[in-house]
LUMZALO-378542 format. One record per residue (C-alpha): residue in three letters; residue number from 1; y, z, x negated. Coordinates in steps of 0.25 Angstrom, whole numbers, plus 5000, padded with zeros to 4 digits. Layout:
<recs>
rec r ALA	k NUM	v Y	w Z	u X;
...
</recs>
This chain:
<recs>
rec r MET	k 1	v 5491	w 5804	u 4674;
rec r TRP	k 2	v 5486	w 5817	u 4669;
rec r GLY	k 3	v 5472	w 5823	u 4673;
rec r THR	k 4	v 5458	w 5826	u 4670;
rec r ASP	k 5	v 5451	w 5817	u 4680;
rec r SER	k 6	v 5443	w 5807	u 4670;
rec r GLU	k 7	v 5442	w 5797	u 4681;
rec r LEU	k 8	v 5457	w 5796	u 4682;
rec r PHE	k 9	v 5458	w 5794	u 4667;
rec r GLN	k 10	v 5448	w 5783	u 4667;
rec r GLN	k 11	v 5453	w 5775	u 4679;
rec r GLU	k 12	v 5462	w 5763	u 4678;
rec r LEU	k 13	v 5476	w 5766	u 4681;
rec r PRO	k 14	v 5484	w 5757	u 4691;
rec r GLU	k 15	v 5493	w 5747	u 4685;
rec r VAL	k 16	v 5506	w 5755	u 4686;
rec r GLU	k 17	v 5500	w 5767	u 4680;
rec r LYS	k 18	v 5494	w 5759	u 4668;
rec r GLU	k 19	v 5508	w 5757	u 4663;
rec r ILE	k 20	v 5512	w 5772	u 4664;
rec r GLY	k 21	v 5500	w 5781	u 4665;
rec r ILE	k 22	v 5495	w 5790	u 4655;
rec r ARG	k 23	v 5482	w 5797	u 4658;
rec r VAL	k 24	v 5478	w 5810	u 4652;
rec r GLN	k 25	v 5464	w 5816	u 4654;
rec r ARG	k 26	v 5459	w 5830	u 4650;
rec r LEU	k 27	v 5446	w 5829	u 4643;
rec r ASP	k 28	v 5443	w 5843	u 4646;
rec r GLU	k 29	v 5449	w 5856	u 4651;
rec r LYS	k 30	v 5456	w 5859	u 4638;
rec r GLY	k 31	v 5465	w 5846	u 4638;
rec r GLN	k 32	v 5479	w 5849	u 4643;
rec r ILE	k 33	v 5486	w 5838	u 4650;
rec r PRO	k 34	v 5499	w 5834	u 4642;
rec r THR	k 35	v 5512	w 5839	u 4646;
rec r LYS	k 36	v 5527	w 5834	u 4645;
rec r GLY	k 37	v 5537	w 5844	u 4639;
rec r SER	k 38	v 5548	w 5839	u 4647;
rec r LYS	k 39	v 5551	w 5827	u 4656;
rec r PHE	k 40	v 5557	w 5818	u 4645;
rec r VAL	k 41	v 5547	w 5820	u 4634;
rec r ALA	k 42	v 5540	w 5807	u 4629;
rec r GLY	k 43	v 5526	w 5813	u 4627;
rec r HIS	k 44	v 5517	w 5824	u 4632;
rec r ASP	k 45	v 5512	w 5837	u 4626;
rec r PHE	k 46	v 5498	w 5838	u 4622;
rec r TYR	k 47	v 5490	w 5851	u 4620;
rec r SER	k 48	v 5479	w 5855	u 4610;
rec r ILE	k 49	v 5465	w 5859	u 4617;
rec r GLU	k 50	v 5461	w 5867	u 4604;
rec r ASP	k 51	v 5465	w 5877	u 4593;
rec r ILE	k 52	v 5466	w 5870	u 4580;
rec r LEU	k 53	v 5470	w 5874	u 4566;
rec r ILE	k 54	v 5477	w 5863	u 4558;
rec r PRO	k 55	v 5477	w 5868	u 4543;
rec r VAL	k 56	v 5489	w 5864	u 4535;
rec r ASN	k 57	v 5489	w 5849	u 4530;
rec r ASN	k 58	v 5478	w 5846	u 4540;
rec r ARG	k 59	v 5476	w 5840	u 4554;
rec r ALA	k 60	v 5468	w 5842	u 4566;
rec r LEU	k 61	v 5465	w 5834	u 4579;
rec r VAL	k 62	v 5469	w 5841	u 4591;
rec r LYS	k 63	v 5461	w 5839	u 4604;
rec r LEU	k 64	v 5469	w 5837	u 4617;
rec r SER	k 65	v 5457	w 5835	u 4626;
rec r LEU	k 66	v 5464	w 5823	u 4633;
rec r ALA	k 67	v 5462	w 5808	u 4635;
rec r ILE	k 68	v 5475	w 5800	u 4637;
rec r GLY	k 69	v 5476	w 5786	u 4643;
rec r VAL	k 70	v 5489	w 5778	u 4641;
rec r PRO	k 71	v 5493	w 5765	u 4648;
rec r GLU	k 72	v 5487	w 5752	u 4643;
rec r GLY	k 73	v 5496	w 5746	u 4632;
rec r THR	k 74	v 5502	w 5760	u 4628;
rec r TYR	k 75	v 5497	w 5771	u 4619;
rec r GLY	k 76	v 5499	w 5786	u 4619;
rec r ARG	k 77	v 5505	w 5792	u 4606;
rec r ILE	k 78	v 5502	w 5806	u 4600;
rec r ALA	k 79	v 5515	w 5811	u 4593;
rec r PRO	k 80	v 5519	w 5824	u 4587;
rec r ARG	k 81	v 5528	w 5835	u 4593;
rec r SER	k 82	v 5539	w 5840	u 4585;
rec r GLY	k 83	v 5535	w 5855	u 4588;
rec r LEU	k 84	v 5522	w 5853	u 4580;
rec r ALA	k 85	v 5530	w 5846	u 4568;
rec r THR	k 86	v 5538	w 5859	u 4566;
rec r LYS	k 87	v 5525	w 5866	u 4563;
rec r GLY	k 88	v 5520	w 5855	u 4553;
rec r ILE	k 89	v 5511	w 5849	u 4563;
rec r SER	k 90	v 5511	w 5834	u 4565;
rec r VAL	k 91	v 5503	w 5825	u 4575;
rec r ASP	k 92	v 5496	w 5812	u 4569;
rec r GLU	k 93	v 5502	w 5802	u 4579;
rec r ASP	k 94	v 5492	w 5794	u 4587;
rec r VAL	k 95	v 5490	w 5784	u 4598;
rec r ILE	k 96	v 5482	w 5785	u 4611;
rec r GLU	k 97	v 5478	w 5771	u 4614;
rec r ALA	k 98	v 5478	w 5766	u 4629;
rec r ASP	k 99	v 5463	w 5764	u 4628;
rec r TYR	k 100	v 5459	w 5778	u 4622;
rec r ARG	k 101	v 5453	w 5788	u 4631;
rec r GLY	k 102	v 5447	w 5798	u 4621;
rec r GLU	k 103	v 5453	w 5812	u 4618;
rec r VAL	k 104	v 5467	w 5812	u 4612;
rec r LYS	k 105	v 5468	w 5821	u 4600;
rec r VAL	k 106	v 5480	w 5825	u 4591;
rec r LEU	k 107	v 5480	w 5825	u 4576;
rec r LEU	k 108	v 5489	w 5836	u 4571;
rec r VAL	k 109	v 5493	w 5837	u 4557;
rec r ASN	k 110	v 5497	w 5850	u 4550;
rec r HIS	k 111	v 5508	w 5848	u 4540;
rec r GLY	k 112	v 5513	w 5862	u 4540;
rec r LYS	k 113	v 5512	w 5873	u 4531;
rec r LEU	k 114	v 5503	w 5882	u 4540;
rec r ASP	k 115	v 5490	w 5879	u 4547;
rec r TYR	k 116	v 5493	w 5875	u 4562;
rec r GLU	k 117	v 5485	w 5880	u 4574;
rec r VAL	k 118	v 5485	w 5872	u 4586;
rec r LYS	k 119	v 5482	w 5880	u 4599;
rec r ILE	k 120	v 5475	w 5876	u 4611;
rec r GLU	k 121	v 5485	w 5871	u 4621;
rec r GLU	k 122	v 5496	w 5869	u 4610;
rec r ARG	k 123	v 5505	w 5857	u 4613;
rec r ILE	k 124	v 5502	w 5848	u 4601;
rec r LEU	k 125	v 5509	w 5835	u 4606;
</recs>
């Protein structure tokens, strides 16, 4: 279920949906609902809501303005995209616990030889 209705995000899911439903809520108008690059990809693409400069050998926390609810007994995984790795950028992998309802953020690390600028609406995951 994707959406912006906070009541939908907070309500209890029916038993069938508890097993398969992932809920995403935009926390403000900047948040972009995740997309899938193709039918068979394992994960979703996430987008930055701000411009950020990441100097060489530094890291930055990138805001998504999204809250994500995963089914009980599972977790969400923040994992890197290969496209960023070619630019010297890695993602500190993280876990979204089933009971976490705060904003999801992504920690990007610049291992490259140049400063890296994340642009608004850039696909980062």
